[in-house]
C-alpha positions as CSV (number, residue, x, y, z in Angstrom):
1,Q,21.9,-36.7,5.8
2,P,24.1,-33.8,7.0
3,K,26.5,-36.3,8.6
4,Y,26.5,-38.3,5.4
5,D,27.3,-35.1,3.4
6,V,30.2,-34.3,5.8
7,V,31.7,-37.8,5.6
8,R,31.1,-38.3,1.9
9,P,34.2,-36.3,0.8
10,Q,36.3,-38.3,3.2
11,L,34.9,-41.5,1.8
12,G,35.8,-40.3,-1.7
13,F,39.3,-39.3,-0.6
14,T,39.7,-42.7,1.0
15,R,38.6,-44.4,-2.2
16,Q,41.1,-42.4,-4.2
17,E,43.9,-43.4,-1.8
18,L,42.9,-47.0,-2.1
19,T,43.0,-46.7,-5.9
20,D,46.5,-45.1,-5.7
21,C,47.7,-47.8,-3.4
22,L,46.4,-50.5,-5.7
23,N,48.1,-48.8,-8.7
24,S,51.3,-48.6,-6.7
25,L,51.1,-52.3,-5.8
26,Q,50.5,-53.2,-9.4
27,E,53.6,-51.2,-10.5
28,L,55.6,-52.9,-7.8
29,L,54.4,-56.3,-8.9
30,D,55.4,-55.4,-12.5
31,I,58.8,-54.3,-11.3
32,S,59.2,-57.5,-9.3
33,R,58.3,-59.5,-12.4
34,E,60.9,-57.5,-14.5
35,L,63.5,-58.0,-11.8
36,E,62.9,-61.7,-11.7
37,A,63.1,-61.8,-15.5
38,C,66.4,-59.9,-15.4
39,R,67.7,-62.3,-12.7
40,L,66.8,-65.3,-14.9
41,R,68.5,-63.6,-18.0
42,Y,71.6,-62.9,-15.9
43,H,71.7,-66.5,-14.7
44,D,71.3,-67.8,-18.3
45,L,74.0,-65.5,-19.6
46,Q,76.3,-66.4,-16.8
47,L,75.8,-70.1,-17.6
48,R,76.3,-69.5,-21.3
49,D,79.4,-67.5,-20.6
50,D,80.9,-70.1,-18.4
51,E,80.2,-72.8,-21.0
52,A,81.8,-70.7,-23.8
53,V,84.9,-69.9,-21.6
54,S,85.3,-73.5,-20.6
55,E,85.0,-74.6,-24.2
56,F,87.5,-72.1,-25.4
57,Q,89.9,-72.9,-22.6
58,D,89.6,-76.6,-23.3
59,R,90.3,-76.1,-27.0
60,I,93.2,-73.7,-26.2
61,S,94.6,-76.2,-23.7
62,T,94.3,-79.0,-26.2
63,L,96.0,-77.0,-28.9
64,D,98.8,-75.9,-26.5
65,A,99.3,-79.5,-25.5
66,Q,99.4,-80.6,-29.1
67,C,101.9,-77.8,-30.0
68,A,104.1,-78.7,-27.0
69,A,104.1,-82.4,-27.8
70,A,104.9,-81.7,-31.4
71,S,107.7,-79.4,-30.6
72,S,109.2,-81.7,-28.0
73,F,109.3,-84.7,-30.2
74,G,110.2,-82.8,-33.3
75,V,107.1,-83.6,-35.1
76,I,106.5,-81.8,-38.2
77,I,103.2,-80.0,-38.1
78,P,101.2,-80.2,-41.2
79,P,100.5,-76.9,-43.0
80,D,96.8,-77.5,-42.6
81,T,97.2,-77.7,-38.9
82,V,99.3,-74.5,-39.0
83,H,96.7,-72.7,-41.0
84,H,94.0,-74.1,-38.6
85,I,95.9,-72.9,-35.6
86,A,96.4,-69.5,-37.4
87,D,92.7,-69.4,-38.0
88,L,92.0,-70.3,-34.4
89,E,94.2,-67.6,-33.0
90,P,91.9,-64.7,-34.2
91,Q,88.9,-66.7,-32.9
92,L,90.7,-67.1,-29.6
93,A,91.3,-63.3,-29.5
94,R,87.7,-62.6,-30.4
95,S,86.6,-65.1,-27.7
96,H,88.9,-63.4,-25.2
97,S,87.3,-60.0,-26.2
98,D,83.8,-61.5,-26.0
99,L,84.7,-63.0,-22.7
100,Q,85.8,-59.6,-21.4
101,V,82.7,-58.0,-22.7
102,A,80.6,-60.7,-21.1
103,R,82.5,-60.2,-17.8
104,D,81.9,-56.5,-18.0
105,H,78.2,-57.1,-18.8
106,Q,78.2,-59.5,-15.9
107,A,79.7,-56.9,-13.6
108,S,77.1,-54.3,-14.8
109,L,74.3,-56.8,-14.3
110,A,75.6,-57.6,-10.9
111,S,75.7,-53.9,-9.9
112,E,72.2,-53.6,-11.4
113,L,71.1,-56.7,-9.5
114,R,72.5,-55.2,-6.2
115,K,70.7,-51.9,-7.0
116,S,67.6,-53.9,-7.8
117,A,67.9,-55.8,-4.6
118,T,68.3,-52.6,-2.7
119,S,65.3,-51.0,-4.5
120,H,63.4,-54.3,-4.1
121,K,63.9,-54.1,-0.3
122,A,62.8,-50.5,-0.3
123,T,59.9,-51.4,-2.6
124,Q,59.0,-54.3,-0.3
125,A,59.0,-52.0,2.7
126,E,56.9,-49.5,0.8
127,V,54.6,-52.4,-0.2
128,D,54.3,-53.5,3.4
129,R,53.6,-49.9,4.4
130,L,50.9,-49.5,1.7
131,E,49.4,-52.9,2.6
132,A,49.1,-51.8,6.2
133,A,47.6,-48.5,5.1
134,V,45.2,-50.3,2.8
135,E,44.3,-52.6,5.7
136,R,43.6,-49.6,7.9
137,K,41.6,-47.9,5.2
138,T,39.7,-51.1,4.6
139,R,38.8,-51.4,8.2
140,R,37.8,-47.7,8.4
141,F,35.8,-48.1,5.2
142,R,34.1,-51.2,6.6
143,A,33.2,-49.4,9.8
144,L,31.9,-46.4,7.9
145,S,29.9,-48.7,5.6
146,E,28.4,-50.4,8.7
147,G,27.6,-47.1,10.3
148,Y,26.0,-45.9,7.0
149,E,24.0,-49.1,6.8
150,R,22.6,-48.6,10.3
151,R,21.8,-45.0,9.6
152,L,20.1,-45.9,6.3
153,K,18.0,-48.5,8.2
154,V,17.0,-45.9,10.8
155,T,16.2,-43.5,8.0
156,D,14.2,-46.1,6.1
157,N,12.2,-46.8,9.3
158,T,11.7,-43.1,9.8
159,I,10.6,-42.6,6.2
160,A,8.2,-45.5,6.5
161,T,6.7,-44.1,9.7
162,H,6.4,-40.6,8.2
163,S,4.8,-42.1,5.0
164,A,2.2,-44.0,7.1
165,E,1.5,-40.8,9.1
166,L,1.2,-38.9,5.8
167,A,-1.2,-41.4,4.4
168,R,-3.3,-41.2,7.6
169,L,-3.3,-37.4,7.4
170,Q,-4.2,-37.6,3.8
171,G,-7.1,-39.9,4.6
172,R,-8.2,-37.5,7.4
173,L,-7.9,-34.6,5.0
174,S,-10.1,-36.4,2.4
175,T,-12.6,-37.1,5.2
176,L,-12.5,-33.5,6.3
177,D,-13.0,-32.4,2.6
178,Q,-16.0,-34.7,2.3
179,Y,-17.4,-33.3,5.6
180,L,-16.7,-29.7,4.3
181,Q,-18.6,-30.5,1.1
182,R,-21.5,-31.8,3.1
183,V,-21.4,-28.7,5.3
184,R,-21.3,-26.4,2.3
185,A,-24.2,-28.3,0.8
186,A,-26.1,-28.0,4.1
187,I,-25.3,-24.3,4.3
188,S,-26.5,-23.8,0.8
189,Q,-29.7,-25.7,1.6
190,R,-30.0,-23.6,4.8
191,D,-29.5,-20.4,2.8
192,Q,-32.0,-21.5,0.2
193,A,-34.5,-22.4,3.0
194,S,-33.9,-19.0,4.6
195,A,-34.4,-17.3,1.3
196,D,-37.6,-19.3,0.8
197,R,-38.7,-18.5,4.3
198,S,-38.0,-14.7,3.8
199,V,-40.0,-14.9,0.6
200,T,-42.8,-16.7,2.4
201,Q,-42.7,-14.1,5.2
202,D,-42.9,-11.3,2.7
203,R,-45.9,-13.0,1.0
204,V,-47.5,-13.5,4.4
205,S,-46.8,-9.8,5.3
206,A,-48.3,-8.7,2.0
207,A,-51.3,-10.9,2.6
208,R,-51.7,-9.5,6.1
209,D,-51.4,-6.0,4.8
210,T,-54.1,-6.8,2.3
211,I,-56.3,-8.3,5.1
212,A,-55.7,-5.2,7.2
213,R,-56.6,-3.0,4.2
214,L,-59.7,-4.9,3.6
215,E,-60.7,-4.7,7.3
216,R,-60.2,-0.9,7.2
217,R,-62.4,-0.7,4.1
218,I,-65.0,-2.9,5.7
219,N,-64.9,-0.6,8.8
220,Q,-65.3,2.3,6.4
221,V,-68.2,0.6,4.8
222,E,-69.8,-0.2,8.2
223,N,-69.7,3.5,9.3
224,P,-72.0,4.7,6.5
225,R,-74.4,1.9,7.2
226,S,-74.8,3.3,10.7
227,R,-75.7,6.6,9.1
228,V,-78.1,4.8,6.7
229,K,-80.1,3.6,9.7
230,T,-81.5,7.1,10.2
231,S,-83.1,7.2,6.8
232,R,-86.5,5.8,6.1
233,P,-86.7,2.1,5.6
234,C,-89.3,2.3,3.0
235,S,-87.5,4.7,0.7
236,R,-86.1,3.5,-2.6
237,S,-82.8,5.2,-2.1
238,Y,-82.4,3.2,1.1
239,D,-83.1,-0.1,-0.6
240,K,-80.7,0.9,-3.4
241,R,-78.0,1.8,-1.0
242,K,-78.6,-1.4,1.0
243,T,-78.2,-3.5,-2.2
244,V,-75.0,-1.6,-3.2
245,W,-73.5,-2.1,0.3
246,W,-74.5,-5.8,0.3
247,L,-72.8,-6.2,-3.1
248,K,-69.7,-4.5,-1.8
249,I,-69.7,-6.5,1.4
250,M,-70.0,-9.7,-0.6
251,N,-67.1,-8.7,-2.9
252,Y,-65.0,-7.9,0.2
253,S,-65.9,-11.2,1.8
254,V,-64.9,-13.1,-1.3
255,S,-61.6,-11.2,-1.6
256,L,-61.1,-11.8,2.1
257,A,-61.7,-15.5,1.8
258,K,-59.2,-15.6,-1.1
259,S,-56.6,-13.8,1.0
260,L,-57.3,-16.2,3.9
261,G,-56.7,-19.1,1.5
262,E,-53.5,-17.6,0.4
263,I,-52.5,-17.1,4.0
264,T,-53.2,-20.8,4.7
265,D,-51.1,-21.8,1.8
266,L,-48.3,-19.6,2.8
267,R,-48.4,-20.9,6.4
268,S,-48.2,-24.5,5.0
269,E,-45.2,-23.5,2.9
270,R,-43.6,-21.8,6.0
271,D,-44.1,-25.0,8.0
272,Q,-42.5,-27.1,5.3
273,A,-39.6,-24.6,5.2
274,Q,-39.2,-24.8,8.9
275,E,-39.3,-28.7,8.8
276,S,-36.5,-28.7,6.1
277,L,-34.5,-26.2,8.1
278,S,-34.8,-28.4,11.2
279,T,-33.7,-31.3,9.1
280,I,-30.6,-29.4,7.9
281,A,-29.8,-27.9,11.3
282,P,-28.0,-31.1,12.8
283,L,-25.5,-31.1,9.9
284,L,-24.4,-27.5,10.7
285,P,-21.6,-26.8,13.2
286,S,-22.9,-25.6,16.6
287,A,-22.3,-21.9,17.1
288,P,-23.9,-20.2,20.2
289,S,-23.5,-16.8,18.6
290,R,-25.5,-18.0,15.6
291,K,-28.2,-19.4,17.9
292,R,-28.4,-16.1,19.8
293,A,-28.5,-14.2,16.6
294,R,-31.2,-16.5,15.2
295,S,-33.2,-16.2,18.4
296,K,-32.9,-12.4,18.4
297,S,-33.8,-12.2,14.7
298,S,-36.7,-14.6,15.1
299,S,-38.1,-13.0,18.3
300,P,-39.7,-9.9,16.6
301,V,-41.0,-12.1,13.8
302,H,-42.6,-14.4,16.3
303,S,-44.2,-11.5,18.2
304,T,-45.5,-10.1,15.0
305,R,-46.6,-13.5,13.9
306,S,-48.4,-14.1,17.2
307,S,-50.0,-10.7,17.0
308,K,-51.1,-11.2,13.3
309,D,-51.9,-14.9,13.3
310,R,-55.3,-14.4,15.0
311,P,-58.1,-16.0,13.0
312,I,-60.5,-13.5,11.5
313,D,-64.2,-13.9,12.4
314,L,-66.2,-13.9,9.2
315,R,-69.6,-14.5,10.9
316,F,-70.5,-10.9,10.8
317,F,-69.7,-10.7,7.0
318,S,-71.5,-13.9,6.4
319,C,-74.6,-12.7,8.3
320,Q,-74.6,-9.4,6.4
321,C,-74.0,-11.1,3.0
322,F,-76.5,-13.9,3.3
323,D,-79.3,-12.1,5.4
324,P,-80.8,-9.7,3.0
325,G,-83.9,-9.2,5.0
326,S,-82.2,-7.7,8.0
327,D,-82.8,-4.1,8.8
328,T,-79.2,-3.3,9.5
């Protein structure tokens, strides 16, 4: 394209020169036609002049011969003939003047013809020079056209190659956009699963705190029972206290069973969240730093979970709740 921009003004200048040459050739052709027409007119006038001169000379010679014959033989010329001769003398004078004018015109036409011939030779030389220049410009223009055609073909091939590459890159870009959308969806699902997991862990922690609080209260309840052993078994206050403690222990056992049921539900929800997270994990890009961060962040939770996921033995509470005849 830069080479084409550089050569394009030269091509326009060459075209302008070709146009000027064609105009000059047209003018020269017009001048040649006019010169040929002048030459034909000159030839026609020369023929007409020669005919008129020969006619007048014939008539004059005839009249002179008649006058000489009449004068030699003493013939009396009729008055009509004399008048006719007198009338012919002005015509003869006019014919002589016309002949002189025609000769002058012939001389001027001859000079113009010579000048025209000289200018025609110069014009012919100029025409030959212009034709040679036009031929050179035509060859140059043809060479430039062929060069531009080759360059345009190369440019078209390059454009086609770049278009195909651009189409391939656009297809790759669309594929990457689809993959990015899937990754974003997977990341959103992972974030949702992480949020659900954190909520589940919070609920599990709250349930564990509740269980620990219930255990502490049960231990607090067991300590007074050890003190109650020193009192008399047959007293009414002892029976009343024993009944009250049995009721409290039963209530604690029921609330503890509910908490354990909630913990079981939360564990099932946690397992489902982990399964969905493991399903989403292959779609996410592999990142060792994320794995290390995930392992670091999950290690204390795992330790806490391992320390807090121990099953609680309710045999003691069941024995105490459903054995009202025991002394303890």
